[in-house]
GUFI-522163 format. One record per residue (C-alpha): residue in one letter; x, y, z. Coordinates in steps of 0.1 Angstrom, whole numbers. Layout:
<r = A&xx = X&yy = Y&zz = Z>
...
This chain:
<r = M&xx = -2286&yy = -649&zz = 231>
<r = E&xx = -2265&yy = -626&zz = 243>
<r = Y&xx = -2228&yy = -638&zz = 250>
<r = E&xx = -2227&yy = -627&zz = 288>
<r = K&xx = -2254&yy = -645&zz = 293>
<r = I&xx = -2255&yy = -677&zz = 278>
<r = K&xx = -2243&yy = -695&zz = 310>
<r = D&xx = -2267&yy = -683&zz = 328>
<r = T&xx = -2297&yy = -693&zz = 305>
<r = L&xx = -2284&yy = -726&zz = 296>
<r = L&xx = -2278&yy = -735&zz = 336>
<r = A&xx = -2315&yy = -727&zz = 343>
<r = E&xx = -2328&yy = -748&zz = 310>
<r = V&xx = -2310&yy = -775&zz = 324>
<r = D&xx = -2319&yy = -770&zz = 359>
<r = S&xx = -2354&yy = -771&zz = 344>
<r = G&xx = -2348&yy = -804&zz = 325>
<r = L&xx = -2337&yy = -822&zz = 353>
<r = K&xx = -2365&yy = -814&zz = 378>
<r = F&xx = -2384&yy = -826&zz = 350>
<r = A&xx = -2369&yy = -857&zz = 342>
<r = R&xx = -2369&yy = -867&zz = 381>
<r = S&xx = -2405&yy = -863&zz = 372>
<r = L&xx = -2407&yy = -893&zz = 352>
<r = D&xx = -2387&yy = -912&zz = 368>
<r = S&xx = -2372&yy = -909&zz = 403>
<r = A&xx = -2352&yy = -938&zz = 402>
<r = A&xx = -2332&yy = -932&zz = 370>
<r = E&xx = -2305&yy = -907&zz = 364>
<r = F&xx = -2302&yy = -878&zz = 340>
<r = E&xx = -2277&yy = -858&zz = 323>
<r = I&xx = -2290&yy = -830&zz = 301>
<r = Y&xx = -2260&yy = -811&zz = 276>
<r = L&xx = -2272&yy = -783&zz = 261>
<r = L&xx = -2249&yy = -766&zz = 234>
<r = Y&xx = -2258&yy = -728&zz = 212>
<r = R&xx = -2229&yy = -716&zz = 192>
<r = H&xx = -2232&yy = -684&zz = 169>
<r = R&xx = -2210&yy = -692&zz = 139>
<r = S&xx = -2202&yy = -666&zz = 106>
<r = S&xx = -2180&yy = -673&zz = 80>
<r = V&xx = -2177&yy = -661&zz = 44>
<r = D&xx = -2159&yy = -684&zz = 14>
<r = I&xx = -2147&yy = -663&zz = -15>
<r = S&xx = -2135&yy = -693&zz = -44>
<r = Q&xx = -2134&yy = -679&zz = -83>
<r = G&xx = -2148&yy = -647&zz = -73>
<r = K&xx = -2180&yy = -661&zz = -57>
<r = V&xx = -2190&yy = -654&zz = -23>
<r = K&xx = -2205&yy = -674&zz = -1>
<r = A&xx = -2219&yy = -659&zz = 31>
<r = N&xx = -2232&yy = -682&zz = 64>
<r = D&xx = -2247&yy = -663&zz = 95>
<r = G&xx = -2268&yy = -684&zz = 120>
<r = I&xx = -2269&yy = -705&zz = 154>
<r = V&xx = -2262&yy = -741&zz = 161>
<r = A&xx = -2285&yy = -751&zz = 194>
<r = G&xx = -2292&yy = -788&zz = 203>
<r = T&xx = -2297&yy = -806&zz = 232>
<r = A&xx = -2292&yy = -842&zz = 240>
<r = V&xx = -2300&yy = -864&zz = 271>
<r = R&xx = -2286&yy = -892&zz = 283>
<r = V&xx = -2307&yy = -917&zz = 312>
<r = A&xx = -2291&yy = -945&zz = 332>
<r = K&xx = -2308&yy = -976&zz = 352>
<r = D&xx = -2294&yy = -1007&zz = 363>
<r = Q&xx = -2267&yy = -1002&zz = 345>
<r = C&xx = -2288&yy = -996&zz = 311>
<r = V&xx = -2279&yy = -965&zz = 293>
<r = S&xx = -2300&yy = -946&zz = 269>
<r = F&xx = -2296&yy = -913&zz = 247>
<r = S&xx = -2319&yy = -890&zz = 228>
<r = S&xx = -2313&yy = -855&zz = 209>
<r = S&xx = -2325&yy = -828&zz = 189>
<r = S&xx = -2319&yy = -793&zz = 176>
<r = G&xx = -2331&yy = -764&zz = 194>
<r = I&xx = -2329&yy = -755&zz = 234>
<r = S&xx = -2367&yy = -744&zz = 242>
<r = V&xx = -2381&yy = -758&zz = 273>
<r = D&xx = -2404&yy = -784&zz = 252>
<r = R&xx = -2371&yy = -793&zz = 230>
<r = I&xx = -2359&yy = -802&zz = 266>
<r = K&xx = -2384&yy = -821&zz = 277>
<r = L&xx = -2390&yy = -836&zz = 243>
<r = S&xx = -2357&yy = -854&zz = 245>
<r = V&xx = -2361&yy = -865&zz = 277>
<r = R&xx = -2392&yy = -884&zz = 270>
<r = E&xx = -2378&yy = -897&zz = 242>
<r = A&xx = -2344&yy = -916&zz = 263>
<r = V&xx = -2371&yy = -925&zz = 288>
<r = S&xx = -2388&yy = -941&zz = 261>
<r = S&xx = -2353&yy = -953&zz = 245>
<r = L&xx = -2341&yy = -970&zz = 281>
<r = K&xx = -2373&yy = -991&zz = 282>
<r = A&xx = -2358&yy = -1010&zz = 249>
<r = V&xx = -2327&yy = -1011&zz = 262>
<r = S&xx = -2318&yy = -1049&zz = 269>
<r = V&xx = -2280&yy = -1052&zz = 273>
<r = K&xx = -2264&yy = -1041&zz = 307>
<r = D&xx = -2235&yy = -1023&zz = 306>
<r = E&xx = -2215&yy = -1041&zz = 337>
<r = R&xx = -2187&yy = -1011&zz = 337>
<r = F&xx = -2209&yy = -981&zz = 339>
<r = Q&xx = -2209&yy = -971&zz = 376>
<r = G&xx = -2229&yy = -936&zz = 369>
<r = F&xx = -2225&yy = -901&zz = 356>
<r = L&xx = -2197&yy = -878&zz = 369>
<r = D&xx = -2198&yy = -866&zz = 410>
<r = P&xx = -2195&yy = -828&zz = 411>
<r = K&xx = -2161&yy = -816&zz = 405>
<r = R&xx = -2146&yy = -777&zz = 410>
<r = Q&xx = -2145&yy = -751&zz = 382>
<r = G&xx = -2120&yy = -749&zz = 361>
<r = R&xx = -2106&yy = -718&zz = 344>
<r = E&xx = -2121&yy = -703&zz = 311>
<r = G&xx = -2096&yy = -696&zz = 285>
<r = A&xx = -2088&yy = -657&zz = 270>
<r = F&xx = -2115&yy = -641&zz = 253>
<r = A&xx = -2111&yy = -607&zz = 231>
<r = T&xx = -2142&yy = -589&zz = 235>
<r = E&xx = -2138&yy = -576&zz = 201>
<r = I&xx = -2145&yy = -604&zz = 181>
<r = L&xx = -2182&yy = -600&zz = 191>
<r = G&xx = -2179&yy = -570&zz = 170>
<r = I&xx = -2167&yy = -590&zz = 137>
<r = S&xx = -2201&yy = -582&zz = 118>
<r = T&xx = -2204&yy = -600&zz = 80>
<r = E&xx = -2189&yy = -573&zz = 61>
<r = D&xx = -2156&yy = -574&zz = 87>
<r = L&xx = -2154&yy = -609&zz = 69>
<r = V&xx = -2164&yy = -603&zz = 33>
<r = S&xx = -2138&yy = -575&zz = 31>
<r = A&xx = -2113&yy = -595&zz = 50>
<r = A&xx = -2119&yy = -625&zz = 26>
<r = K&xx = -2119&yy = -605&zz = -8>
<r = Q&xx = -2085&yy = -587&zz = 10>
<r = L&xx = -2068&yy = -620&zz = 12>
<r = A&xx = -2076&yy = -632&zz = -23>
<r = E&xx = -2069&yy = -602&zz = -43>
<r = D&xx = -2030&yy = -603&zz = -21>
<r = A&xx = -2029&yy = -643&zz = -32>
<r = R&xx = -2036&yy = -630&zz = -68>
<r = S&xx = -2017&yy = -599&zz = -71>
<r = A&xx = -1982&yy = -618&zz = -56>
<r = G&xx = -1981&yy = -638&zz = -86>
<r = E&xx = -1991&yy = -648&zz = -118>
<r = K&xx = -2013&yy = -674&zz = -131>
<r = I&xx = -2027&yy = -675&zz = -94>
<r = M&xx = -2059&yy = -690&zz = -85>
<r = A&xx = -2069&yy = -680&zz = -45>
<r = Q&xx = -2097&yy = -689&zz = -26>
<r = A&xx = -2101&yy = -670&zz = 9>
<r = E&xx = -2119&yy = -676&zz = 41>
<r = C&xx = -2129&yy = -662&zz = 72>
<r = G&xx = -2153&yy = -669&zz = 102>
<r = V&xx = -2162&yy = -659&zz = 137>
<r = D&xx = -2179&yy = -689&zz = 162>
<r = W&xx = -2188&yy = -677&zz = 199>
<r = G&xx = -2209&yy = -691&zz = 226>
<r = G&xx = -2207&yy = -716&zz = 252>
<r = F&xx = -2225&yy = -749&zz = 267>
<r = A&xx = -2238&yy = -765&zz = 299>
<r = I&xx = -2241&yy = -801&zz = 314>
<r = G&xx = -2262&yy = -810&zz = 344>
<r = N&xx = -2269&yy = -846&zz = 360>
<r = S&xx = -2289&yy = -856&zz = 389>
<r = R&xx = -2258&yy = -863&zz = 407>
<r = G&xx = -2254&yy = -825&zz = 415>
<r = V&xx = -2230&yy = -818&zz = 387>
<r = Q&xx = -2239&yy = -781&zz = 370>
<r = R&xx = -2216&yy = -766&zz = 347>
<r = A&xx = -2213&yy = -742&zz = 320>
<r = S&xx = -2182&yy = -730&zz = 300>
<r = T&xx = -2180&yy = -701&zz = 271>
<r = S&xx = -2153&yy = -693&zz = 243>
<r = A&xx = -2150&yy = -674&zz = 213>
<r = D&xx = -2125&yy = -677&zz = 184>
<r = N&xx = -2122&yy = -666&zz = 149>
<r = F&xx = -2097&yy = -676&zz = 119>
<r = C&xx = -2086&yy = -668&zz = 82>
<r = Q&xx = -2072&yy = -692&zz = 56>
<r = V&xx = -2064&yy = -684&zz = 23>
<r = Y&xx = -2057&yy = -714&zz = -5>
<r = A&xx = -2035&yy = -702&zz = -33>
<r = M&xx = -2031&yy = -724&zz = -64>
<r = A&xx = -2000&yy = -718&zz = -91>
<r = R&xx = -2003&yy = -728&zz = -123>
<r = K&xx = -1969&yy = -737&zz = -154>
<r = G&xx = -1983&yy = -752&zz = -183>
<r = D&xx = -2000&yy = -783&zz = -168>
<r = E&xx = -1989&yy = -781&zz = -138>
<r = R&xx = -2009&yy = -769&zz = -104>
<r = R&xx = -1996&yy = -769&zz = -72>
<r = G&xx = -2013&yy = -755&zz = -44>
<r = A&xx = -2006&yy = -740&zz = -3>
<r = Y&xx = -2023&yy = -724&zz = 23>
<r = T&xx = -2019&yy = -704&zz = 50>
<r = Y&xx = -2039&yy = -689&zz = 80>
<r = D&xx = -2042&yy = -669&zz = 115>
<r = V&xx = -2069&yy = -688&zz = 142>
<r = T&xx = -2070&yy = -671&zz = 173>
<r = R&xx = -2090&yy = -666&zz = 208>
<r = E&xx = -2069&yy = -639&zz = 218>
<r = R&xx = -2070&yy = -608&zz = 193>
<r = V&xx = -2092&yy = -604&zz = 160>
<r = F&xx = -2075&yy = -622&zz = 131>
<r = N&xx = -2051&yy = -605&zz = 110>
<r = I&xx = -2045&yy = -610&zz = 73>
<r = E&xx = -2011&yy = -590&zz = 64>
<r = G&xx = -1991&yy = -608&zz = 44>
<r = L&xx = -2013&yy = -644&zz = 43>
<r = G&xx = -2018&yy = -642&zz = 6>
<r = E&xx = -1987&yy = -637&zz = -5>
<r = Q&xx = -1967&yy = -660&zz = 17>
<r = A&xx = -1993&yy = -683&zz = 5>
<r = T&xx = -1983&yy = -675&zz = -32>
<r = K&xx = -1946&yy = -678&zz = -25>
<r = E&xx = -1953&yy = -713&zz = -12>
<r = A&xx = -1975&yy = -727&zz = -38>
<r = V&xx = -1953&yy = -709&zz = -68>
<r = S&xx = -1925&yy = -729&zz = -51>
<r = L&xx = -1934&yy = -762&zz = -57>
<r = L&xx = -1938&yy = -756&zz = -95>
<r = G&xx = -1914&yy = -775&zz = -116>
<r = A&xx = -1912&yy = -804&zz = -88>
<r = K&xx = -1889&yy = -832&zz = -101>
<r = K&xx = -1892&yy = -869&zz = -97>
<r = L&xx = -1867&yy = -882&zz = -70>
<r = D&xx = -1863&yy = -918&zz = -85>
<r = V&xx = -1857&yy = -933&zz = -48>
<r = T&xx = -1869&yy = -959&zz = -31>
<r = A&xx = -1846&yy = -959&zz = 3>
<r = E&xx = -1853&yy = -956&zz = 43>
<r = M&xx = -1843&yy = -916&zz = 51>
<r = P&xx = -1848&yy = -886&zz = 70>
<r = T&xx = -1876&yy = -869&zz = 69>
<r = L&xx = -1888&yy = -836&zz = 80>
<r = W&xx = -1923&yy = -829&zz = 91>
<r = I&xx = -1932&yy = -790&zz = 95>
<r = P&xx = -1959&yy = -783&zz = 119>
<r = K&xx = -1983&yy = -789&zz = 95>
<r = A&xx = -1974&yy = -818&zz = 87>
<r = A&xx = -1960&yy = -825&zz = 124>
<r = T&xx = -1998&yy = -823&zz = 136>
<r = S&xx = -2013&yy = -846&zz = 113>
<r = Y&xx = -1987&yy = -870&zz = 125>
<r = I&xx = -1997&yy = -863&zz = 165>
<r = L&xx = -2031&yy = -868&zz = 151>
<r = A&xx = -2027&yy = -899&zz = 138>
<r = S&xx = -2007&yy = -918&zz = 165>
<r = L&xx = -2003&yy = -902&zz = 198>
<r = A&xx = -2040&yy = -883&zz = 200>
<r = Q&xx = -2053&yy = -921&zz = 192>
<r = S&xx = -2031&yy = -945&zz = 214>
<r = A&xx = -2037&yy = -923&zz = 241>
<r = S&xx = -2067&yy = -922&zz = 246>
<r = G&xx = -2083&yy = -940&zz = 278>
<r = R&xx = -2110&yy = -956&zz = 262>
<r = A&xx = -2083&yy = -977&zz = 230>
<r = V&xx = -2059&yy = -983&zz = 262>
<r = V&xx = -2092&yy = -1002&zz = 282>
<r = E&xx = -2102&yy = -1018&zz = 250>
<r = G&xx = -2066&yy = -1032&zz = 245>
<r = V&xx = -2062&yy = -1017&zz = 212>
<r = S&xx = -2036&yy = -991&zz = 220>
<r = P&xx = -2000&yy = -1005&zz = 208>
<r = I&xx = -1986&yy = -978&zz = 242>
<r = A&xx = -2017&yy = -999&zz = 261>
<r = E&xx = -1988&yy = -1012&zz = 284>
<r = R&xx = -1961&yy = -993&zz = 291>
<r = L&xx = -1970&yy = -967&zz = 309>
<r = G&xx = -1938&yy = -957&zz = 325>
<r = D&xx = -1915&yy = -970&zz = 297>
<r = K&xx = -1895&yy = -946&zz = 274>
<r = I&xx = -1913&yy = -948&zz = 238>
<r = A&xx = -1897&yy = -915&zz = 223>
<r = D&xx = -1862&yy = -900&zz = 227>
<r = S&xx = -1857&yy = -877&zz = 256>
<r = G&xx = -1859&yy = -845&zz = 237>
<r = F&xx = -1894&yy = -853&zz = 233>
<r = T&xx = -1922&yy = -837&zz = 258>
<r = V&xx = -1956&yy = -836&zz = 247>
<r = L&xx = -1987&yy = -825&zz = 267>
<r = D&xx = -2025&yy = -818&zz = 267>
<r = D&xx = -2030&yy = -787&zz = 280>
<r = G&xx = -2066&yy = -778&zz = 286>
<r = Q&xx = -2061&yy = -747&zz = 310>
<r = N&xx = -2035&yy = -727&zz = 288>
<r = P&xx = -2055&yy = -697&zz = 277>
<r = A&xx = -2047&yy = -691&zz = 246>
<r = S&xx = -2054&yy = -730&zz = 234>
<r = L&xx = -2084&yy = -728&zz = 213>
<r = G&xx = -2099&yy = -758&zz = 232>
<r = T&xx = -2096&yy = -744&zz = 265>
<r = Q&xx = -2130&yy = -746&zz = 284>
<r = A&xx = -2136&yy = -745&zz = 323>
<r = V&xx = -2151&yy = -779&zz = 324>
<r = D&xx = -2151&yy = -806&zz = 297>
<r = H&xx = -2184&yy = -821&zz = 275>
<r = E&xx = -2195&yy = -841&zz = 315>
<r = G&xx = -2188&yy = -812&zz = 335>
<r = H&xx = -2153&yy = -821&zz = 348>
<r = P&xx = -2124&yy = -794&zz = 345>
<r = Q&xx = -2098&yy = -795&zz = 318>
<r = G&xx = -2067&yy = -802&zz = 331>
<r = K&xx = -2025&yy = -803&zz = 323>
<r = T&xx = -2020&yy = -837&zz = 316>
<r = P&xx = -1985&yy = -847&zz = 309>
<r = I&xx = -1985&yy = -877&zz = 279>
<r = I&xx = -1953&yy = -881&zz = 271>
<r = Q&xx = -1927&yy = -862&zz = 293>
<r = K&xx = -1885&yy = -867&zz = 284>
<r = G&xx = -1893&yy = -894&zz = 263>
<r = K&xx = -1911&yy = -912&zz = 292>
<r = L&xx = -1950&yy = -924&zz = 283>
<r = K&xx = -1969&yy = -912&zz = 316>
<r = S&xx = -1998&yy = -912&zz = 312>
<r = F&xx = -2031&yy = -914&zz = 296>
<r = L&xx = -2064&yy = -891&zz = 284>
<r = F&xx = -2097&yy = -899&zz = 303>
<r = D&xx = -2131&yy = -894&zz = 305>
<r = S&xx = -2152&yy = -904&zz = 335>
<r = Y&xx = -2164&yy = -932&zz = 323>
<r = Y&xx = -2134&yy = -951&zz = 313>
<r = S&xx = -2113&yy = -940&zz = 344>
<r = R&xx = -2135&yy = -958&zz = 370>
<r = V&xx = -2126&yy = -986&zz = 344>
<r = Y&xx = -2091&yy = -982&zz = 347>
<r = E&xx = -2092&yy = -975&zz = 383>
<r = T&xx = -2077&yy = -937&zz = 378>
<r = D&xx = -2096&yy = -903&zz = 379>
<r = S&xx = -2104&yy = -886&zz = 346>
<r = T&xx = -2084&yy = -862&zz = 331>
<r = G&xx = -2111&yy = -837&zz = 317>
<r = N&xx = -2110&yy = -851&zz = 285>
<r = C&xx = -2147&yy = -856&zz = 272>
<r = S&xx = -2156&yy = -848&zz = 238>
<r = R&xx = -2190&yy = -845&zz = 225>
<r = G&xx = -2187&yy = -844&zz = 185>
<r = G&xx = -2159&yy = -855&zz = 157>
<r = G&xx = -2126&yy = -841&zz = 176>
<r = P&xx = -2104&yy = -817&zz = 159>
<r = F&xx = -2120&yy = -820&zz = 126>
<r = G&xx = -2153&yy = -814&zz = 137>
<r = A&xx = -2173&yy = -838&zz = 121>
<r = T&xx = -2209&yy = -842&zz = 138>
<r = L&xx = -2226&yy = -813&zz = 162>
<r = P&xx = -2218&yy = -819&zz = 196>
<r = F&xx = -2255&yy = -828&zz = 203>
<r = E&xx = -2254&yy = -856&zz = 189>
<r = S&xx = -2228&yy = -878&zz = 194>
<r = S&xx = -2228&yy = -894&zz = 226>
<r = P&xx = -2197&yy = -886&zz = 248>
<r = G&xx = -2160&yy = -897&zz = 238>
<r = I&xx = -2127&yy = -887&zz = 245>
<r = T&xx = -2106&yy = -866&zz = 228>
<r = P&xx = -2072&yy = -841&zz = 232>
<r = T&xx = -2078&yy = -806&zz = 243>
<r = S&xx = -2049&yy = -791&zz = 235>
<r = L&xx = -2020&yy = -813&zz = 224>
<r = E&xx = -1986&yy = -792&zz = 231>
<r = V&xx = -1950&yy = -807&zz = 223>
<r = V&xx = -1925&yy = -787&zz = 242>
<r = Q&xx = -1900&yy = -771&zz = 212>
<r = G&xx = -1862&yy = -777&zz = 212>
<r = S&xx = -1834&yy = -750&zz = 206>
<r = K&xx = -1828&yy = -752&zz = 168>
<r = S&xx = -1849&yy = -733&zz = 141>
<r = Q&xx = -1862&yy = -749&zz = 110>
<r = E&xx = -1828&yy = -737&zz = 89>
<r = E&xx = -1806&yy = -757&zz = 116>
<r = L&xx = -1825&yy = -787&zz = 110>
<r = I&xx = -1817&yy = -783&zz = 76>
<r = S&xx = -1782&yy = -777&zz = 79>
<r = S&xx = -1778&yy = -808&zz = 106>
<r = I&xx = -1788&yy = -836&zz = 81>
<r = D&xx = -1763&yy = -852&zz = 58>
<r = G&xx = -1770&yy = -866&zz = 31>
<r = K&xx = -1807&yy = -867&zz = 14>
<r = A&xx = -1842&yy = -860&zz = 33>
<r = V&xx = -1874&yy = -856&zz = 23>
<r = M&xx = -1886&yy = -822&zz = 40>
<r = I&xx = -1927&yy = -828&zz = 41>
<r = V&xx = -1952&yy = -791&zz = 43>
<r = D&xx = -1984&yy = -806&zz = 45>
<r = M&xx = -2007&yy = -829&zz = 61>
<r = P&xx = -1998&yy = -868&zz = 40>
<r = A&xx = -2027&yy = -878&zz = 23>
<r = G&xx = -2041&yy = -912&zz = 36>
<r = I&xx = -2022&yy = -907&zz = 74>
<r = F&xx = -2055&yy = -909&zz = 91>
<r = H&xx = -2062&yy = -941&zz = 73>
<r = S&xx = -2033&yy = -956&zz = 97>
<r = D&xx = -2034&yy = -991&zz = 122>
<r = V&xx = -2040&yy = -974&zz = 158>
<r = A&xx = -2034&yy = -1010&zz = 163>
<r = T&xx = -2002&yy = -1014&zz = 153>
<r = G&xx = -1988&yy = -981&zz = 150>
<r = E&xx = -1986&yy = -990&zz = 109>
<r = F&xx = -1990&yy = -964&zz = 78>
<r = S&xx = -1984&yy = -956&zz = 48>
<r = A&xx = -1991&yy = -919&zz = 30>
<r = V&xx = -1986&yy = -896&zz = 0>
<r = A&xx = -1969&yy = -865&zz = 6>
<r = T&xx = -1979&yy = -843&zz = -21>
<r = C&xx = -1959&yy = -811&zz = -10>
<r = V&xx = -1925&yy = -822&zz = -7>
<r = F&xx = -1889&yy = -808&zz = -7>
<r = L&xx = -1854&yy = -824&zz = -12>
<r = I&xx = -1825&yy = -815&zz = 14>
<r = E&xx = -1792&yy = -829&zz = 4>
<r = D&xx = -1759&yy = -821&zz = 24>
<r = G&xx = -1778&yy = -796&zz = 47>
<r = E&xx = -1794&yy = -773&zz = 20>
<r = K&xx = -1828&yy = -772&zz = 9>
<r = R&xx = -1834&yy = -778&zz = -30>
<r = G&xx = -1864&yy = -778&zz = -52>
<r = A&xx = -1896&yy = -792&zz = -47>
<r = I&xx = -1903&yy = -828&zz = -55>
<r = Q&xx = -1929&yy = -851&zz = -67>
<r = P&xx = -1950&yy = -868&zz = -45>
<r = V&xx = -1939&yy = -891&zz = -26>
<r = S&xx = -1949&yy = -923&zz = -8>
<r = V&xx = -1937&yy = -922&zz = 32>
<r = S&xx = -1943&yy = -955&zz = 50>
<r = G&xx = -1932&yy = -969&zz = 89>
<r = S&xx = -1945&yy = -968&zz = 124>
<r = F&xx = -1960&yy = -938&zz = 144>
<r = Y&xx = -1940&yy = -955&zz = 172>
<r = K&xx = -1911&yy = -962&zz = 164>
<r = G&xx = -1901&yy = -927&zz = 147>
<r = F&xx = -1908&yy = -915&zz = 182>
<r = E&xx = -1880&yy = -936&zz = 192>
<r = Q&xx = -1861&yy = -930&zz = 163>
<r = L&xx = -1868&yy = -889&zz = 163>
<r = R&xx = -1836&yy = -873&zz = 158>
<r = E&xx = -1848&yy = -835&zz = 162>
<r = V&xx = -1873&yy = -810&zz = 177>
<r = G&xx = -1874&yy = -779&zz = 164>
<r = S&xx = -1880&yy = -743&zz = 183>
<r = D&xx = -1902&yy = -728&zz = 151>
<r = I&xx = -1935&yy = -734&zz = 176>
<r = E&xx = -1968&yy = -731&zz = 158>
<r = R&xx = -2005&yy = -731&zz = 167>
<r = T&xx = -2024&yy = -748&zz = 146>
<r = P&xx = -2062&yy = -746&zz = 136>
<r = W&xx = -2066&yy = -783&zz = 148>
<r = G&xx = -2059&yy = -784&zz = 186>
<r = V&xx = -2021&yy = -788&zz = 183>
<r = T&xx = -1994&yy = -764&zz = 194>
<r = I&xx = -1965&yy = -782&zz = 179>
<r = P&xx = -1927&yy = -772&zz = 158>
<r = S&xx = -1911&yy = -790&zz = 132>
<r = L&xx = -1902&yy = -831&zz = 137>
<r = V&xx = -1873&yy = -853&zz = 121>
<r = F&xx = -1874&yy = -888&zz = 117>
<r = D&xx = -1853&yy = -917&zz = 109>
<r = G&xx = -1862&yy = -946&zz = 97>
<r = F&xx = -1892&yy = -940&zz = 73>
<r = T&xx = -1892&yy = -958&zz = 40>
<r = I&xx = -1897&yy = -934&zz = 11>
<r = V&xx = -1904&yy = -940&zz = -25>
<r = G&xx = -1906&yy = -915&zz = -56>
């Protein structure tokens, strides 16, 4: 399927599917979702090249009647596949005996939002281009230091989706992005330490220049780590990759309208309250052209928007789809999603709609990373990667305990050497209240978060 024809083709299939669905049961509500993505990737590990090039396409159908809802999905988007999914959903509805008293119907028609940025050059990237780039990344990493093992991956993803329902919604959106990443492992005796760098964008073709050398430099800097041998509360500096995990494990979960309505969010009753330092502002911007998650509409056809979650420390709003916004008696924020969120755990057409952020953005401060370090008195730890176990935290309480494996010691305003893994524990929400600084070193990460370094007080460090 040609990129320029994706929306028209999918919308035509949606319209045909809805007509067929109404012929089966004119009293029921129907929703049809179609996905088409072209994905190519190349992974080079230990000299072996693994390439994938193919299509991900599928159909999802929901049927509702008398506050009972059923769901069906299938791979492929042919006429036969769509009809099969419709029939299965209608058949499944007959077996549904429990009503959802909160269900008020599928989405009503809304305006169309704006598409994100699109670089036509992305469509021209071939598998051969990906192989060449991945090989160069791995070679750059190995040549930048002794005893380096390197793994590199490059990929391109383009396509779109369409959504339609019997209330008159018929919307579609397309997007394209590409990425490269390299992981370098440095060896010294029995010690092994790794680091990775990446470039991911929808505005241009990815740039591999310097990434291999940077990954190797970071991996080598972690060698010779010493034991901290301290158990104490101390400041922690989370650079963008680490800070991304902090935001995704905390605010991305508790600001969800589902968590709020179901009573498991610790901030559900704090709308309008000051819950963070006044220098902290975070929003979900589903209309930033450069953000990877920007689409014209969300996955039920509502236009994506720009939603301030925390503004100068005050909790301003939550994120909603149409279902939970109606229960909460507010408007959808355009955050209906299908699939596994920022880590893409499941295929979109295989899961029923949920709520996730589109593009979380933390407003940058005024201090560089070096200035953040120099402003710290005494001892602190600098966390440079996602701590292990941080996503196993308790959403209802905000309490967490994780192991930071890539860590440096900060002492009297200077970055010292690497230290061995430490345990970091505390409360996400007390952390927001004790946020000391927001850096200016803002970075767009592959996981849908644009964020600078953050400095917190009050977490317990066990080394």
